[in-house]
N, C-alpha and C positions, 0 to 999 in steps of 0.2 A: 355057475354064478360067480365064482371067485375071479375068473378071468374078466367078467364084466365089471366087477368092483374095481379091479386093478386098472381097467381101461378108464373108468370114471375118475378115479384118483389121479391118473396120469394126465388126463385131458380136460378136466373140469375148468381149469383156468383159461381155456380157449374162449369161454363165454364172457370172461371179464376183460378181454383185451381185443383190440382190432389187429394186433400183430400176429399174423399167421406165420411170417418168416422170421426166424430168430437165429442167433448165433449159438452153436452148441459145440462142446468139446467131446473128445473120445470117451470120457467118463460119463457122458450124458448130462452134464451140467449145462443149464441154459442161461445165456447172458442176454439181458433185456436191452442193454445199451451197447453201442459200438465201443464206447470207452471201456466197459467191463470186458468185452471180448478182446480188445486190443491189449489190455493189461494181462489177461490170461495168456494170450499168444506170446507176449514178451517174457512171461514166466516159463515158457516152454511147452505150453499146451497146443495141440493142433486143433484149430477152429474151422468149422464149416457152417454154411448156411443151410438151414432145413426149413421146409414148409410143414408146419405142424399139422395143418388140416389134412394135407395129402398123407402124412405119416399116420394120422389117426385112422383114416380110411383104410390104409394098408393093414393096420393092426386089427381092425374089425374083420377084414377079409381073412387074416391069419387065424382068428379064433372062430371062423366059419359063419360070420354074419354078413349077409349080402345087403345091398342098398335097399332092396324091397323089404327084407326082414327088419332092417333098422327102421324103416318108415312105418311098418306095421307095429313095431314096438312103441314108437312114439305115439301113434294113434291109440293104442291100448292104454298106455300110461295116461294120456290126455283124458281119455274116457273115464278111467278109474278115479283120477284125482279131481277132475273138474266136476264130475257128478256129485262128489262128496261135499265140495265147497258150496254148491248151489242149493243144497238141501237145508231146510230149517231144522234146528235141533228138536228132538222129541221132548215133550214136556211131561 
């Protein structure tokens, strides 16, 4: 479960943005604007473009979770949490 928590921490911001492709340096720092990336490059950092969605899928594979298993997990979580919200509180 630790790997799953780390994955969620690393990629939860994907849900907040439409930017799948970002600038990243060798230290793993992500730059959200071209200006930030350019400033980092001028300071000597090596910058590359990465597709965070593809990288997230690769990391899921690395921890042994297939697309089918991920889909099943989403369905299970949806079932667990939607069913609780729909119930009336006991009096």
